[in-house]
VOBA-1610 file (N, C-alpha, C; in pm, whole numbers, padded with zeros to 5 digits, always signed):
BEGIN
Met-00069+05447+00709Met-00070+05337+00616Met-00212+05284+00607Pro-00263+05261+00484Pro-00400+05213+00468Pro-00412+05067+00513Ser-00530+05030+00558Ser-00556+04895+00605Ser-00570+04799+00487Thr-00514+04678+00500Thr-00523+04575+00396Thr-00625+04466+00432Arg-00696+04487+00544Arg-00793+04386+00585Arg-00904+04370+00482Leu-00947+04482+00424Leu-01053+04473+00325Leu-01007+04395+00203Leu-00882+04414+00162Leu-00829+04340+00048Leu-00817+04191+00079Ala-00787+04157+00204Ala-00774+04016+00242Ala-00910+03949+00249Arg-01013+04023+00287Arg-01146+03963+00299Arg-01218+03954+00165Ala-01181+04033+00070Ala-01251+04035-00059Ala-01244+03901-00132Pro-01128+03835-00141Pro-01126+03704-00210Pro-01210+03598-00136Ser-01211+03604-00004Ser-01292+03508+00072Ser-01440+03529+00044Ala-01483+03653+00042Ala-01624+03683+00013Ala-01659+03643-00129Leu-01568+03670-00223Leu-01592+03633-00362Leu-01604+03481-00377Ala-01519+03406-00307Ala-01525+03259-00313Ala-01657+03209-00254Ala-01700+03266-00143Ala-01826+03225-00081Ala-01944+03253-00172Leu-01944+03370-00236Leu-02053+03404-00327Leu-02053+03314-00450Ser-01936+03277-00499Ser-01933+03189-00617Ser-01984+03050-00583Leu-01958+03002-00461Leu-02011+02872-00422Leu-02162+02873-00411Thr-02218+02982-00361Thr-02364+02987-00354Thr-02424+02993-00493Gly-02355+03057-00586Gly-02403+03060-00724Gly-02400+02922-00787Val-02295+02846-00759Val-02286+02710-00813Val-02396+02623-00753Ala-02422+02638-00624Ala-02527+02560-00559Ala-02664+02596-00615Ala-02687+02723-00643Ala-02817+02765-00695Ala-02837+02718-00839Ala-02729+02701-00914Ala-02740+02661-01053Ala-02762+02511-01070Gln-02747+02434-00965Gln-02767+02290-00975Gln-02913+02259-01000Ser-02935+02160-01081Ser-03074+02121-01107Ser-03126+02044-00986Pro-03255+02050-00964Pro-03309+01976-00851Pro-03290+01827-00871Val-03287+01753-00762Val-03266+01610-00769Val-03380+01547-00848Ala-03342+01479-00952Ala-03443+01415-01034Ala-03492+01289-00964Glu-03621+01279-00946Glu-03678+01163-00881Glu-03678+01047-00980Ser-03659+00931-00928Ser-03661+00813-01012Ser-03803+00790-01063Glu-03812+00739-01183Glu-03943+00711-01239Glu-04005+00587-01175Leu-03922+00505-01113Leu-03972+00384-01050Leu-04017+00415-00908Gly-04118+00347-00863Gly-04165+00364-00727Gly-04073+00293-00629Leu-04094+00319-00502Leu-04009+00259-00398Leu-04018+00108-00399Ala-04138+00054-00411Ala-04155-00092-00410Ala-04085-00156-00530Thr-04090-00091-00645Thr-04024-00143-00764Thr-03873-00141-00748Arg-03821-00031-00693Arg-03676-00022-00672Arg-03628-00125-00573Val-03703-00145-00463Val-03663-00244-00362Val-03673-00385-00422Gly-03777-00412-00497Gly-03791-00543-00560Gly-03683-00571-00662Leu-03649-00471-00741Leu-03541-00486-00838Leu-03407-00507-00769Ser-03385-00430-00664Ser-03262-00445-00585Ser-03253-00585-00526Phe-03364-00634-00472Phe-03368-00769-00415Phe-03333-00874-00520Gly-03392-00863-00639Gly-03366-00960-00744Gly-03221-00962-00789Val-03164-00844-00806Val-03025-00836-00851Val-02931-00890-00743Ile-02955-00851-00618Ile-02869-00898-00509Ile-02881-01049-00492Leu-03003-01102-00504Leu-03023-01247-00492Leu-02946-01320-00601Leu-02954-01272-00723Leu-02882-01336-00834Leu-02731-01334-00811Ile-02679-01219-00770Ile-02535-01208-00745Ile-02493-01300-00631Asn-02572-01303-00523Asn-02539-01390-00410Asn-02544-01537-00448Leu-02643-01576-00529Leu-02650-01715-00573Leu-02530-01753-00658Val-02489-01663-00745Val-02372-01690-00830Val-02246-01700-00745Leu-02227-01606-00651Leu-02106-01608-00569Leu-02103-01729-00476Gly-02208-01748-00397Gly-02210-01858-00302Gly-02212-01994-00370Gly-02297-02007-00471Gly-02303-02134-00544Gly-02175-02163-00620Gly-02115-02060-00677Gly-01989-02079-00749Gly-01877-02125-00657Leu-01868-02064-00540Leu-01764-02107-00445Leu-01789-02249-00399Tyr-01915-02281-00369Tyr-01945-02415-00321Tyr-01920-02521-00430Leu-01954-02489-00555Leu-01933-02586-00663Leu-01786-02601-00702Leu-01712-02490-00698Leu-01572-02494-00740Leu-01477-02543-00631Ala-01507-02512-00505Ala-01417-02548-00396Ala-01496-02588-00272Pro-01561-02704-00275Pro-01644-02742-00161Pro-01564-02766-00032Asp-01445-02822-00043Asp-01364-02846+00077Asp-01320-02714+00139Tyr-01277-02621+00056Tyr-01237-02489+00105Tyr-01356-02420+00172Thr-01473-02431+00111Thr-01592-02368+00167Thr-01625-02428+00303Arg-01620-02559+00314Arg-01647-02624+00444Arg-01546-02580+00549Arg-01421-02572+00509Arg-01316-02533+00605Arg-01335-02389+00652Met-01369-02298+00561Met-01388-02158+00600Met-01512-02140+00688Val-01619-02212+00655Val-01741-02203+00736Val-01715-02258+00876Ser-01640-02368+00885Ser-01610-02423+01018Ser-01518-02330+01097Glu-01430-02258+01029Glu-01346-02161+01100Glu-01429-02047+01158Ile-01529-02002+01085Ile-01616-01897+01140Ile-01694-01952+01258Arg-01744-02075+01246Arg-01818-02136+01357Arg-01730-02154+01480Asp-01604-02191+01459Asp-01515-02215+01572Asp-01481-02087+01647Asp-01455-01979+01574Asp-01415-01854+01639Asp-01464-01735+01557Ala-01591-01700+01580Ala-01651-01591+01504Ala-01590-01456+01541Gly-01549-01438+01666Gly-01489-01311+01708Gly-01358-01284+01636Ala-01274-01386+01627Ala-01147-01369+01556Ala-01171-01345+01407Ala-01271-01413+01352Ala-01304-01393+01210Ala-01346-01249+01185Phe-01428-01194+01275Phe-01474-01056+01257Phe-01358-00958+01271Leu-01270-00981+01368Leu-01155-00891+01385Leu-01060-00899+01266Trp-01038-01019+01215Trp-00956-01032+01095Trp-01024-00964+00976Gly-01158-00967+00973Gly-01230-00898+00866Gly-01214-00748+00874Leu-01218-00695+00997Leu-01194-00551+01013Leu-01052-00515+00970Leu-00957-00599+01008Leu-00818-00574+00971Leu-00801-00579+00820Thr-00858-00682+00758Thr-00843-00699+00614Thr-00924-00596+00535Gly-01042-00564+00583Gly-01131-00476+00507Gly-01111-00328+00530Ile-01051-00291+00643Ile-01035-00149+00673Ile-00888-00110+00683Ala-00811-00182+00764Ala-00672-00142+00787Ala-00584-00163+00664Val-00602-00273+00595Val-00517-00300+00477Val-00539-00197+00367Pro-00664-00160+00331Pro-00679-00056+00228Pro-00620+00079+00270Ile-00634+00113+00399Ile-00574+00239+00446Ile-00423+00233+00432Ala-00364+00121+00472Ala-00218+00106+00461Ala-00174+00110+00314Leu-00251+00048+00227Leu-00215+00050+00085Leu-00222+00191+00026Val-00320+00267+00066Val-00331+00405+00017Val-00216+00490+00072Leu-00179+00468+00196Leu-00065+00541+00251Leu+00065+00503+00182Ile+00079+00378+00146Ile+00199+00335+00072Ile+00199+00397-00068Ala+00080+00421-00124Ala+00069+00475-00259Ala+00118+00618-00270Ile+00139+00685-00157Ile+00187+00822-00160Ile+00323+00828-00229Thr+00406+00729-00204Thr+00535+00724-00273Thr+00512+00665-00412Ile+00593+00702-00504Ile+00578+00652-00641Ile+00607+00503-00645Ile+00707+00458-00572Ile+00740+00316-00569Ile+00626+00236-00507Gly+00556+00296-00411Gly+00446+00228-00344Gly+00330+00196-00435Leu+00317+00269-00545Leu+00211+00239-00641Leu+00226+00100-00701Leu+00350+00055-00712Leu+00374-00079-00766Leu+00319-00187-00673Val+00308-00156-00545Val+00252-00250-00448Val+00103-00226-00430Thr+00061-00102-00433Thr-00077-00066-00402Thr-00176-00118-00506Ile-00147-00101-00632Ile-00243-00139-00735Ile-00269-00290-00734Pro-00167-00376-00735Pro-00197-00520-00725Pro-00259-00557-00590Gly-00222-00486-00485Gly-00279-00513-00354Gly-00428-00484-00349Leu-00470-00374-00409Leu-00613-00341-00412Leu-00691-00437-00502Ile-00629-00482-00610Ile-00695-00581-00696Ile-00711-00713-00620Ala-00607-00754-00549Ala-00615-00877-00470Ala-00720-00863-00359Leu-00729-00746-00300Leu-00827-00721-00195Leu-00970-00729-00250Phe-00989-00685-00373Phe-01120-00697-00437Phe-01161-00844-00449Phe-01070-00929-00495Phe-01102-01070-00509Phe-01118-01139-00373Leu-01041-01095-00275Leu-01061-01146-00139Leu-01201-01112-00090Gly-01248-00992-00122Gly-01382-00951-00083Gly-01490-01035-00149Leu-01471-01068-00277Leu-01568-01154-00345Leu-01574-01292-00282Ile-01458-01349-00256Ile-01453-01482-00195Ile-01507-01475-00052Gly-01474-01369+00021Gly-01525-01352+00156Gly-01676-01339+00158Asn-01733-01269+00061Asn-01878-01257+00052Asn-01941-01393+00024Ala-01879-01472-00062Ala-01931-01605-00091Ala-01926-01693+00033Val-01818-01684+00110Val-01807-01761+00234Val-01915-01715+00333Thr-01941-01585+00339Thr-02045-01534+00428Thr-02181-01589+00390Ile-02210-01597+00261Ile-02337-01652+00215Ile-02351-01797+00260Cys-02246-01875+00241Cys-02250-02017+00280Cys-02260-02031+00432Trp-02186-01950+00506Trp-02189-01957+00652Trp-02327-01920+00706Leu-02383-01812+00655Leu-02514-01768+00702Leu-02620-01873+00669Gly-02610-01936+00553Gly-02704-02041+00517Gly-02694-02162+00608Thr-02571-02204+00639Thr-02556-02319+00729Thr-02601-02284+00871Leu-02580-02161+00909Leu-02623-02117+01042Leu-02776-02120+01053Leu-02844-02076+00948Leu-02990-02069+00951Leu-03058-02204+00926Thr-02996-02290+00847Thr-03056-02420+00820Thr-03019-02523+00927Gly-02916-02498+01003Gly-02874-02592+01107Gly-02791-02708+01056His-02748-02703+00932His-02663-02810+00878His-02521-02796+00931Asp-02448-02908+00928Asp-02310-02905+00975Asp-02218-02834+00876Gly-02244-02850+00749Gly-02162-02788+00646Gly-02249-02729+00537Pro-02190-02652+00451Pro-02270-02590+00344Pro-02314-02692+00241Asp-02433-02671+00189Asp-02485-02749+00078Asp-02570-02655-00008Gly-02637-02710-00107Gly-02716-02625-00197Gly-02827-02550-00126Thr-02891-02615-00029Thr-02998-02549+00045Thr-02942-02434+00127Ala-02829-02456+00191Ala-02768-02351+00273Ala-02727-02232+00188Val-02675-02259+00070Val-02636-02149-00019Val-02760-02069-00060Gly-02867-02139-00093Gly-02991-02070-00131Gly-03049-01988-00019Val-03051-02044+00101Val-03105-01971+00217Val-03017-01851+00250Gly-02886-01871+00249Gly-02794-01759+00278Gly-02808-01648+00176Ala-02819-01686+00048Ala-02834-01585-00058Ala-02966-01511-00043Leu-03071-01584-00009Leu-03203-01523+00007Leu-03205-01426+00124Val-03150-01466+00237Val-03151-01380+00356Val-03066-01255+00332Leu-02947-01272+00273Leu-02864-01154+00245Leu-02928-01063+00141Ala-03003-01120+00047Ala-03073-01037-00051Ala-03187-00960+00015Leu-03259-01026+00106Leu-03366-00956+00178Leu-03311-00841+00261Val-03201-00868+00331Val-03139-00762+00413Val-03080-00654+00324Gly-03015-00694+00216Gly-02951-00597+00127Gly-03048-00509+00052Ala-03173-00551+00040Ala-03272-00470-00032Ala-03322-00353+00052Ile-03298-00355+00182Ile-03337-00243+00267Ile-03247-00126+00232Pro-03302-00010+00200Pro-03222+00098+00140Pro-03093+00137+00211Val-03092+00177+00335Val-02968+00224+00398Val-02913+00121+00494Leu-02998+00070+00578Leu-02957-00023+00681Leu-02906-00154+00622Gly-02959-00195+00508Gly-02918-00320+00446Gly-02771-00323+00410Asn-02720-00213+00355Asn-02578-00208+00319Asn-02490-00219+00442Leu-02529-00155+00551Leu-02452-00163+00674Leu-02449-00305+00728Val-02565-00369+00733Val-02572-00505+00788Val-02496-00604+00701Thr-02510-00596+00568Thr-02438-00689+00482Thr-02288-00666+00487Thr-02246-00541+00506Thr-02103-00514+00522Thr-02051-00574+00651Leu-02125-00556+00759Leu-02082-00613+00887Leu-02080-00765+00881Leu-02180-00827+00819Leu-02178-00972+00804Leu-02066-01017+00712Gly-02036-00938+00611Gly-01929-00972+00518Gly-01792-00973+00581Phe-01775-00900+00691Phe-01645-00900+00760Phe-01610-01039+00814Phe-01710-01121+00846Phe-01682-01256+00894Phe-01615-01339+00786Gly-01674-01341+00667Gly-01616-01416+00556Gly-01484-01360+00510Leu-01475-01228+00501Leu-01350-01165+00460Leu-01240-01194+00561Gly-01277-01201+00688Gly-01178-01228+00792Gly-01117-01365+00781Val-01200-01468+00761Val-01142-01603+00753Val-01062-01621+00624Val-01108-01559+00516Val-01032-01569+00391Val-00899-01495+00405Gly-00902-01375+00464Gly-00778-01300+00485Gly-00683-01371+00580His-00737-01430+00686His-00652-01504+00782His-00593-01627+00716Asp-00672-01697+00634Asp-00621-01814+00563Asp-00510-01776+00467Leu-00528-01666+00396Leu-00423-01620+00305Leu-00297-01581+00382Tyr-00314-01514+00495Tyr-00200-01474+00577Tyr-00124-01595+00631Thr-00197-01693+00683Thr-00129-01812+00737Thr-00062-01894+00628Ser-00123-01901+00510Ser-00058-01976+00401Ser+00064-01900+00347Trp+00061-01769+00356Trp+00175-01689+00311Trp+00290-01700+00411Gln+00257-01710+00540Gln+00359-01723+00644Gln+00427-01860+00639Gly+00361-01958+00584Gly+00422-02089+00568Gly+00385-02179+00673
//
């Protein structure tokens, strides 16, 4: 009986060769026309504007809520960070796992939308908290929002490390907002 090993290896070799052909056909990475300093400066400006809008908007629209969330982070930063990890990592994983079932999509889509808005509010709380921490004020005010937005924009403008640091800092705000939502839902 003739060997079929060659027939079994032929499709694997053909697939490997086709992948190398696809990789060779890719155009080289186009370099940005802007220099590094321009990209970092532009990134800083955009991030600063977004942070000022988020932090200032939360402080202007809900000053009591902002004070309460900032004081919760000050009281127990460890619990806030753990709640942020739970809300920011475990909940999206659970929602995606629920989405495997067709019925679960009815829960997953609104859940992910709600999680997006929780993240925005959590980021705004982080801006206010970081500003009050750096200015030494008891509660958030306009100066604290400006300082928090400025510091997060400076950190966020750093190409790779900035995203990691702002995400880790954002877990504090996301945690207190998620915990507050959970406790209000529990009654």
